C-alpha positions as CSV (number, residue, x, y, z in Angstrom):
1,M,97.7,103.8,117.6
2,G,101.1,102.3,118.1
3,R,100.0,100.3,121.1
4,T,97.0,99.0,119.2
5,V,99.2,98.0,116.2
6,C,101.6,96.2,118.6
7,A,98.7,94.3,120.2
8,A,97.3,93.3,116.9
9,V,100.6,92.0,115.5
10,A,101.4,90.1,118.7
11,A,98.0,88.4,118.6
12,D,98.3,87.3,115.0
13,P,99.7,83.8,114.6
14,E,101.2,84.6,111.3
15,L,103.2,87.6,112.6
16,E,105.8,88.2,115.3
17,L,106.3,91.5,117.1
18,V,110.1,91.9,117.5
19,A,110.6,95.6,118.2
20,A,108.9,98.9,119.0
21,V,110.3,102.4,118.9
22,D,108.8,105.5,120.5
23,P,111.1,108.2,122.0
24,N,108.2,109.1,124.4
25,A,107.8,105.5,125.8
26,V,111.3,104.2,126.1
27,G,111.6,101.3,128.5
28,E,107.9,100.5,128.4
29,A,107.1,96.7,128.0
30,L,104.7,95.9,125.2
31,H,103.7,92.3,124.5
32,G,107.1,90.8,125.1
33,V,109.3,93.7,123.7
34,I,110.8,96.7,125.4
35,V,110.1,100.0,123.6
36,G,113.3,101.6,122.3
37,G,114.2,105.1,121.3
38,E,116.3,104.6,118.2
39,L,115.5,103.2,114.8
40,K,118.5,100.9,114.9
41,G,116.4,98.7,117.3
42,F,114.6,97.4,114.2
43,V,117.8,96.2,112.6
44,D,119.0,94.7,115.8
45,A,115.8,92.8,116.2
46,G,115.8,91.6,112.6
47,A,112.5,93.4,111.7
48,Q,111.3,92.7,108.1
49,V,108.4,95.2,108.2
50,V,107.9,98.4,110.2
51,V,104.5,100.0,110.7
52,D,104.6,103.8,110.9
53,F,101.7,105.9,112.4
54,T,103.3,109.2,113.3
55,V,103.5,112.6,111.7
56,A,104.9,113.6,108.3
57,P,108.1,115.3,109.4
58,A,109.1,112.3,111.6
59,S,107.9,109.8,109.0
60,R,110.0,111.3,106.2
61,Q,113.2,110.6,108.2
62,T,112.0,107.1,109.3
63,L,111.2,106.0,105.7
64,A,114.5,107.2,104.4
65,W,116.2,105.1,107.1
66,L,114.1,102.1,106.4
67,A,114.8,102.3,102.7
68,I,118.6,102.5,103.3
69,H,118.3,99.4,105.5
70,G,116.1,97.4,103.2
71,I,113.1,97.1,105.5
72,H,109.5,97.2,104.2
73,A,107.4,100.1,105.5
74,V,103.6,100.1,106.1
75,V,102.7,103.7,106.6
76,G,99.5,105.2,107.9
77,T,100.9,108.7,108.4
78,T,99.2,111.4,106.3
79,G,100.2,114.8,105.0
80,F,102.7,113.7,102.4
81,S,103.0,115.8,99.2
82,D,103.4,114.5,95.7
83,E,107.1,115.4,96.0
84,D,107.3,113.2,99.1
85,L,105.8,110.3,97.2
86,A,108.3,110.8,94.4
87,V,111.1,110.6,96.9
88,F,109.7,107.4,98.4
89,R,109.3,105.9,95.0
90,D,112.9,106.6,94.2
91,R,114.3,105.4,97.5
92,F,112.4,102.1,97.9
93,S,114.2,99.9,95.5
94,G,115.6,97.2,97.8
95,S,112.4,97.1,100.0
96,N,108.8,98.1,99.6
97,C,106.6,100.8,100.9
98,L,102.8,101.2,101.3
99,V,101.4,104.6,102.1
100,A,97.7,104.5,102.8
101,A,95.5,107.3,104.0
102,N,93.2,104.8,105.6
103,F,93.5,101.1,106.5
104,T,89.9,100.4,107.2
105,I,88.4,98.0,104.7
106,S,85.1,99.7,104.8
107,A,86.8,103.1,103.9
108,M,88.5,101.4,100.9
109,L,85.1,100.2,99.7
110,M,83.5,103.6,100.3
111,M,86.1,105.3,98.1
112,R,85.8,102.7,95.4
113,F,82.0,103.0,95.4
114,A,82.2,106.8,95.2
115,E,84.6,106.6,92.3
116,L,82.3,104.2,90.5
117,A,79.2,106.4,91.1
118,A,80.8,109.7,90.1
119,P,80.2,109.6,86.4
120,Y,76.5,109.1,86.9
121,F,75.8,112.2,89.0
122,D,75.9,116.0,88.5
123,S,77.0,117.1,91.9
124,A,78.9,115.7,94.8
125,E,80.1,116.9,98.2
126,I,82.1,115.1,100.9
127,V,81.6,115.5,104.7
128,E,84.2,114.1,107.0
129,M,84.0,114.0,110.8
130,H,86.9,113.2,113.2
131,H,87.7,113.5,116.8
132,D,88.6,116.8,118.4
133,H,92.4,116.0,118.5
134,K,92.9,115.7,114.8
135,V,95.1,118.7,113.7
136,D,94.8,118.5,109.9
137,A,91.8,119.1,107.7
138,P,90.5,117.7,105.5
139,S,91.4,114.2,106.3
140,G,93.7,112.1,104.1
141,T,90.7,109.9,103.3
142,A,88.6,112.8,102.2
143,V,91.4,114.2,100.0
144,T,91.9,110.8,98.4
145,T,88.2,110.3,97.9
146,A,87.9,113.7,96.1
147,K,90.9,113.0,93.9
148,R,89.5,109.6,92.8
149,M,86.0,111.0,92.1
150,A,87.5,113.9,90.1
151,A,89.6,111.5,88.1
152,A,86.4,109.5,87.4
153,S,84.4,112.5,86.3
154,A,85.5,116.1,85.9
155,T,82.0,117.3,84.8
156,W,80.1,118.7,87.8
157,G,77.3,121.3,88.1
158,A,78.4,124.9,88.9
159,D,78.1,125.9,92.6
160,P,75.0,128.2,92.8
161,T,76.3,130.1,95.9
162,E,76.7,133.8,95.4
163,H,77.2,134.9,99.0
164,E,78.4,133.2,102.1
165,V,77.0,134.7,105.4
166,Y,79.8,132.9,107.2
167,P,83.0,132.7,105.0
168,G,83.9,129.0,104.4
169,A,80.3,127.8,105.0
170,R,80.5,126.0,101.6
171,G,83.6,124.1,102.7
172,G,86.9,123.8,100.9
173,E,87.0,123.5,97.1
174,G,88.7,120.3,96.1
175,P,89.7,118.9,92.7
176,A,87.0,119.3,89.9
177,G,85.2,121.7,92.3
178,I,84.1,119.0,94.7
179,R,83.4,120.6,98.1
180,V,84.8,119.0,101.2
181,H,83.6,119.8,104.7
182,S,85.5,118.9,107.9
183,L,83.9,118.5,111.3
184,R,85.9,118.1,114.5
185,I,83.6,116.7,117.2
186,K,84.4,115.4,120.6
187,G,83.2,111.8,121.1
188,T,83.7,110.7,117.5
189,Q,86.5,108.7,115.8
190,A,86.5,108.8,112.0
191,H,83.4,109.1,109.8
192,Q,82.8,110.2,106.2
193,E,79.8,110.7,104.0
194,V,79.9,111.2,100.2
195,V,76.7,112.7,98.9
196,L,76.0,112.6,95.2
197,G,73.0,114.2,93.4
198,A,71.3,114.0,90.0
199,Q,67.9,115.0,88.8
200,G,65.3,113.7,91.4
201,Q,67.7,111.5,93.3
202,T,70.6,111.4,95.7
203,L,73.0,108.7,96.8
204,T,74.8,108.8,100.2
205,I,77.7,106.6,100.9
206,R,78.8,106.6,104.5
207,Q,81.6,104.9,106.4
208,D,82.1,104.9,110.2
209,S,85.1,103.9,112.3
210,Y,84.3,103.7,116.0
211,D,87.8,103.0,117.4
212,S,91.4,102.4,116.2
213,S,90.8,98.6,116.1
214,S,89.0,99.2,112.8
215,Y,92.3,99.8,111.1
216,M,93.9,96.6,112.3
217,P,92.7,94.1,109.7
218,G,94.0,96.3,107.0
219,V,97.3,96.9,108.7
220,L,97.8,93.1,109.3
221,L,97.0,92.4,105.7
222,A,99.5,95.0,104.6
223,C,102.2,93.4,106.8
224,K,101.6,90.1,105.3
225,R,101.4,91.1,101.6
226,I,103.9,94.0,101.3
227,A,106.7,91.8,100.1
228,D,104.6,91.0,97.0
229,F,104.2,94.7,95.9
230,P,107.6,96.1,94.7
231,G,108.5,99.7,95.3
232,L,105.9,102.3,96.4
233,T,102.2,101.6,96.6
234,V,99.8,104.3,97.4
235,G,96.5,103.2,98.9
236,L,95.5,99.9,100.4
237,D,92.9,99.1,97.7
238,G,95.6,97.6,95.5
239,Y,96.2,95.0,98.2
240,L,92.4,94.2,98.1
241,D,92.2,93.9,94.3
242,L,89.5,96.5,94.2
C-alpha cells in the first residue's frame, strides 16, 4: 500500500512526495525520494501531511510523534479502540488527523446508503470478503457499517436460530444484533455486501475493490483537504459532504 500511495502522490500535480519511511525498505528509491527508517525524515523534508497505512501498534506511536511535530496525519490503519480515538482527539490540536476505515469512494457511498436504508427494514446482515492475508476480522469497514446502521435503527427482528450445527455459522453479533460474516478468500481484494430484508422484499448493497488503486482517489482528496478539518475526523465521508 505504501508504494501505491507514493506513486499516486508523485503523479498528482497538486501534491509533492517529499519523504517516505519504512524500516523494512531503507535505502530504496521511490519516485525521486530515498526511503528512510526514522520519522524525523518527515521533519527534515518539510512534510506537511503524512499518510499512514501500517498496523495499530506502530500507528499509535507514529501519530503521537506527528501530533507533537504539528504534521497532519491521513490514517488508513484500522484496529483503533474508542480510547485510542480519544487520545488522538486530545493530541491533535496544532495539526489535524483523519482516521478512515476505508478510502474508497464507493465504500463511503455503500455505508451511507445502508445507513439511510436501515430504518425501513426489519433485518440486516453484513458479509465482508477480503484477501487471504488480512489478519483481523471483521474488517474496519464492516464494523463501521454495522455501527452506523445500528445508530440509524436499533429495532431489528429477533434471530430465529436455535441451534448452530457449526458454532459461529451465524457470524458475529454486532451492534443492535446485526450479524457480520467475514470471508478470507485467495484471489480477492476487498468486498462487502449489506443485505436488508422486510416483508416480501430484500435490498442488497454491494461494493467491490479489485486492487489497492481504488483507495487512491480518497487518499489524495484527504491529503488536499485535511488542513480544512480541525482536530480529529473519523471517516472520509465528512470530506465528501455525505
